[in-house]
C-alpha positions as a printed Julia matrix, in Angstrom:
225×3 Matrix{Float64}:
  17.79   -2.33  -20.56
  15.07   -2.14  -17.89
  11.5    -2.53  -19.13
   8.72   -0.37  -17.72
   5.02   -1.18  -17.95
   2.94    2.01  -18.03
  -0.73    1.41  -17.12
  -2.76    4.57  -17.72
  -5.81    5.44  -19.82
  -4.51    8.92  -20.76
  -3.24    8.27  -24.3
  -1.6    11.66  -24.71
   0.35   11.19  -21.49
   1.41    7.62  -22.25
   2.61    8.6   -25.74
   4.71   11.51  -24.48
   5.99    9.68  -21.41
   6.81    6.54  -23.38
   8.87    8.58  -25.85
  10.65   10.38  -23.02
  11.5     7.19  -21.12
  12.74    5.63  -24.34
  15.16    8.53  -24.66
  16.33    7.84  -21.1
  17.26    4.27  -21.98
  14.13    2.42  -20.85
  11.98    0.07  -22.9
   8.29    0.81  -22.35
   5.07   -1.11  -22.81
   1.76    0.76  -22.53
  -1.58   -0.6   -21.31
  -4.77    1.48  -21.37
  -6.49   -0.05  -18.32
  -6.01   -2.5   -15.49
  -7.12   -5.6   -17.37
  -4.81   -4.9   -20.28
  -2.04   -4.07  -17.82
  -2.37   -7.42  -16.05
  -2.18   -9.26  -19.36
   0.99   -7.32  -20.22
   2.42   -8.13  -16.79
   2.06  -11.88  -17.41
   3.46  -11.61  -20.93
   6.39   -9.25  -20.37
   7.38   -9.52  -16.69
   8.51   -5.86  -16.53
  11.19   -4.53  -14.2
   8.93   -1.73  -12.91
   5.28   -0.7   -13.24
   3.86    2.83  -13.43
   0.21    2.55  -12.4
  -2.48    5.2   -12.65
  -5.16    5.19   -9.95
  -8.22    6.39  -11.9
  -8.94    4.05  -14.81
 -11.93    2.27  -16.34
 -12.58   -1.49  -15.97
 -10.09   -2.11  -13.15
  -8.92    0.96  -11.26
  -5.4     1.28   -9.92
  -6.25   -0.12   -6.47
  -7.83   -3.3    -7.84
  -4.98   -3.69  -10.3
  -2.34   -3.24   -7.59
  -3.99   -5.91   -5.43
  -3.82   -8.36   -8.32
  -0.24   -7.39   -9.19
   0.88   -8.12   -5.65
  -0.71  -11.56   -5.77
   1.51  -12.61   -8.67
   4.54  -10.28   -8.86
   7.14   -8.54   -6.74
   7.93   -5.97   -9.46
   8.16   -2.48   -7.93
   5.13   -0.25   -8.52
   4.99    3.55   -8.61
   1.45    4.9    -8.32
   0.43    7.9   -10.42
  -2.29    9.8    -8.57
  -4.01   13.18   -8.66
  -4.31   13.14   -4.86
  -1.52   13.39   -2.31
  -3.55   13.34    0.92
  -2.47   10.99    3.7
  -5.27    8.37    3.35
  -4.58    8.03   -0.37
  -0.85    7.56    0.18
  -1.36    5.09    3.03
  -3.76    3.07    0.93
  -1.16    2.7    -1.79
   1.56    1.68    0.65
  -0.73   -0.8     2.42
  -1.48   -2.51   -0.91
   2.21   -2.83   -1.77
   3.13    0.28   -3.75
   6.79    1.29   -3.62
   6.31    4.98   -4.29
   3.79    7.49   -5.54
   3.98   10.55   -7.77
   1.28   13.21   -7.77
  -0.09   14.52  -11.06
   0.84   16.79  -12.7
   4.52   15.84  -12.54
   7.63   16.55  -14.57
   9.04   13.68  -16.59
  12.48   14.38  -15.1
  11.05   14.05  -11.58
   9.37   10.76  -12.43
  12.53    9.4   -14.06
  14.49   10.2   -10.9
  11.92    8.24   -8.89
  12.14    5.32  -11.31
  15.93    5.19  -10.96
  15.68    5.36   -7.18
  13.13    2.54   -6.96
  15.09    0.31   -9.34
  18.27    0.94   -7.36
  16.59   -0.48   -4.24
  16.68   -3.85   -5.91
  20.48   -3.78   -6.07
  22.57   -6.76   -5.09
  23.54   -7.57   -1.52
  26.83   -6.3    -0.17
  29.84   -8.33   -1.25
  30.39  -11.34    0.99
  27.1   -10.81    2.85
  24.56  -13.59    2.39
  22.02  -13.35    5.17
  20.94  -11.48    8.28
  19.42  -13.41   11.18
  18.04  -12.25   14.5
  16.1   -14.7    16.66
  13.41  -16.24   14.4
  13.7   -13.6    11.65
  15.9   -14.46    8.66
  16.71  -12.29    5.65
  18.31  -14.05    2.69
  20.03  -11.24    0.8
  20.88  -13.37   -2.22
  17.3   -14.24   -3.17
  15.76  -11.29   -1.28
  13.56  -13.48    0.88
  12.36  -12.89    4.43
  11.1   -15.63    6.72
   9.95  -15.82   10.33
  10.06  -19.26   11.92
  10.57  -20.61    8.41
   7.37  -18.99    7.06
   7.91  -16.6     4.12
   6.93  -12.94    4.53
   6.32  -11.15    1.22
   7.83   -7.66    1.17
   8.01   -5.0    -1.52
  11.53   -3.97   -2.64
  11.3    -0.8    -0.53
  10.13   -2.68    2.57
  12.96   -5.17    2.07
  15.56   -2.42    1.83
  14.19   -0.63    4.9
  14.31   -3.83    6.93
  17.87   -4.66    5.88
  19.0    -1.06    6.57
  17.75   -1.4    10.14
  19.03   -4.94   10.66
  22.53   -4.08    9.45
  22.67   -1.5    12.25
  20.97   -3.63   14.88
  21.14   -2.06   18.32
  21.74    1.44   16.93
  19.22    4.25   16.74
  18.84    5.26   13.08
  17.29    8.65   12.36
  14.55    9.16    9.74
  16.95   11.39    7.79
  19.52    8.6     7.58
  16.88    6.06    6.54
  15.49    8.32    3.82
  18.95    8.79    2.31
  19.85    5.1     2.51
  16.55    3.55    1.45
  14.95    6.11   -0.85
  17.9     8.26   -1.92
  18.95   11.9    -1.42
  16.24   13.17   -3.78
  13.68   12.19   -1.11
  15.33   14.3     1.6
  12.19   16.36    2.19
   9.87   13.35    2.48
  10.55   12.08    5.99
   6.91   10.92    6.16
   7.91    7.97    3.96
   9.78    6.45    6.91
   6.9     6.6     9.37
   4.44    5.17    6.87
   6.72    2.35    5.77
   7.76    1.4     9.3
   4.07    1.04   10.16
   3.41   -1.23    7.19
   6.62   -3.2     7.73
   5.54   -3.9    11.29
   2.19   -5.22   10.08
   4.09   -7.85    8.1
   7.01   -8.89   10.29
   5.84   -8.34   13.87
   3.9   -11.11   15.63
   2.03   -8.29   17.44
   2.43   -4.94   15.61
   0.95   -3.04   18.56
   3.79   -4.32   20.75
   6.81   -4.48   18.4
   9.4    -7.13   18.99
  11.89   -6.07   16.31
  11.51   -2.41   15.29
  11.33    0.01   18.21
  10.62    3.75   18.31
  13.1     5.99   20.06
  10.9     9.07   20.35
  12.55   12.17   18.95
  15.54   10.2    17.6
  14.46    7.47   15.19
  14.15    3.69   15.06
  16.15    0.81   16.5
  16.13   -2.83   15.4
  16.64   -5.04   18.43
  15.06   -8.32   19.45
């Protein structure tokens, strides 16, 4: 049973959502603010974190920064704003997805399943992907360049491997959305552009002049050294 840590100061929401997720087969732990959430993270080591943005003591942004210093657990941000700067801020800090309030519990559960599925095991018989100085170890989900580790979120890792497995091919945003995020994200092509930008900041020696992930304007993206 996957365990979810819900960090939100809205007690009515956390009570109802915790009960709902329990009925969907998830164990839940609730924390009322960022400080309490970080303590629960160290104690429980959850499989996924639902993190509200607006909270007392430590807000969601501060809490996410600290989470990413100590954990690779996927994080879904819960936010009342869906504007581009807000979304980009979450992705740049290491969020795996975001859901705008108000949301349906069924919608959120679908997102939870999709994010957890991105942490699935490597394909049978496939152990690593290597191109030039970039190495992806699929068994331990570790990326290195010239032997130096590059920390990626589960979504960034899956996007990179999706492109590397089709090295030399042009992969459309539609194909990437279906493979990395799942069919329920079909109308959110913007995820691809945002995540490619952030992935480049991490893996490219010079993100302004990409060595690995190239744009094919009007068609998609191509991984090629």
